[in-house]
C-alpha positions as CSV (number, residue, x, y, z in Angstrom):
1,T,-8.3,17.6,-2.7
2,G,-6.5,17.9,0.6
3,T,-3.4,17.1,-1.0
4,F,-3.1,20.5,-3.1
5,A,-3.8,23.9,-2.0
6,I,-4.1,27.0,-4.2
7,D,-3.5,30.7,-3.3
8,S,-6.9,32.4,-4.4
9,H,-4.9,35.6,-5.4
10,S,-1.8,34.2,-7.2
11,G,-3.2,31.1,-8.5
12,V,0.0,29.4,-7.2
13,V,-0.7,25.7,-6.5
14,T,1.3,23.7,-3.8
15,T,1.4,20.6,-2.1
16,R,-0.1,20.0,1.4
17,L,1.3,16.4,1.9
18,Q,4.2,14.3,1.0
19,L,3.5,12.6,-2.3
20,D,4.4,9.0,-2.9
21,R,4.4,7.7,-6.5
22,E,3.9,4.1,-5.2
23,R,0.9,5.1,-3.6
24,T,-0.6,7.6,-6.3
25,Q,0.9,8.1,-9.6
26,V,-1.2,10.7,-11.2
27,Y,-3.5,13.4,-9.6
28,T,-6.2,15.1,-11.6
29,V,-6.9,18.7,-9.9
30,V,-9.6,20.9,-11.4
31,I,-9.2,24.6,-10.4
32,T,-11.9,27.3,-11.2
33,A,-11.1,30.9,-11.5
34,T,-14.0,33.4,-10.9
35,D,-14.2,37.1,-11.5
36,Q,-15.5,39.3,-8.6
37,A,-18.2,41.1,-10.4
38,L,-21.0,43.1,-8.5
39,P,-23.6,42.0,-8.3
40,T,-22.4,38.4,-7.3
41,N,-25.1,36.7,-9.5
42,Q,-23.3,38.3,-12.5
43,R,-19.9,36.6,-11.9
44,K,-18.4,34.4,-14.5
45,S,-16.1,31.6,-14.0
46,S,-13.9,29.3,-16.0
47,S,-12.2,25.9,-14.8
48,V,-9.0,24.1,-15.9
49,T,-7.7,20.6,-15.2
50,V,-4.1,20.1,-14.0
51,V,-2.7,16.6,-14.3
52,V,-0.1,16.2,-11.8
53,R,2.3,13.0,-12.8
54,I,4.8,12.1,-9.8
55,Q,8.1,11.4,-11.0
56,D,9.7,8.4,-9.2
57,D,12.2,8.6,-6.6
58,N,14.8,5.8,-6.0
59,D,13.2,4.8,-2.7
60,N,12.6,1.2,-2.6
61,Y,15.2,-1.7,-2.2
62,P,14.9,-4.5,-4.5
63,Q,13.2,-7.4,-2.8
64,F,13.8,-11.1,-3.4
65,S,10.9,-13.3,-4.0
66,E,12.3,-15.8,-1.4
67,R,14.2,-14.9,1.8
68,T,16.5,-18.0,1.1
69,Y,17.1,-20.1,-1.9
70,S,18.3,-23.7,-1.2
71,V,19.1,-26.1,-4.0
72,T,20.7,-29.7,-4.1
73,V,23.2,-30.4,-7.0
74,P,24.5,-33.8,-7.4
75,E,28.4,-33.9,-7.0
76,D,28.9,-35.3,-10.3
77,T,27.3,-32.6,-12.2
78,A,29.0,-31.8,-15.5
79,W,30.4,-28.3,-14.5
80,S,31.9,-27.7,-18.0
81,Q,28.6,-27.3,-19.3
82,S,27.5,-24.4,-16.9
83,P,24.5,-26.2,-15.6
84,V,21.5,-23.9,-14.0
85,I,21.3,-24.7,-10.5
86,A,19.1,-22.0,-9.3
87,T,17.2,-18.9,-10.8
88,V,16.7,-15.9,-8.1
89,K,14.1,-13.3,-8.7
90,A,14.1,-9.7,-7.4
91,T,11.6,-6.8,-8.2
92,D,11.9,-3.4,-7.3
93,A,8.6,-1.2,-6.7
94,D,10.3,2.0,-8.3
95,E,9.9,2.9,-11.8
96,G,12.1,3.2,-15.0
97,H,16.0,2.9,-14.3
98,N,15.3,3.0,-10.5
99,A,13.4,-0.6,-10.9
100,A,15.8,-2.3,-13.0
101,I,17.6,-5.0,-11.5
102,R,21.3,-6.3,-11.9
103,Y,22.4,-9.4,-10.1
104,A,26.0,-10.2,-9.0
105,N,27.8,-12.7,-7.0
106,D,29.2,-10.9,-3.8
107,G,31.0,-14.1,-2.6
108,I,30.5,-17.6,-1.8
109,T,30.4,-19.0,2.0
110,Y,31.8,-22.5,2.3
111,R,30.4,-25.0,4.7
């Protein structure tokens, strides 16, 4: 593919493009080695498959499923029972620990 290049003398494989795990997680590259026998119709070759798995980079911010959550709670709600008044949901397009979400109350604005 155009994503990878190989040095025809050393066999060193390099990337030609910026890799992004959120676009493509795994690449399968088939590499062929051919001897240089003469005459050319006597040349022998062999192929190998290289599987390239892209490791996640923490490059995405968590995204809430809603831009604003608005709830109405009765004034006489029994607060001693810790009633559920809202459930917010955020996801992160990263992977593993980079996608784990932890919620916190960073403050309350009174109106």
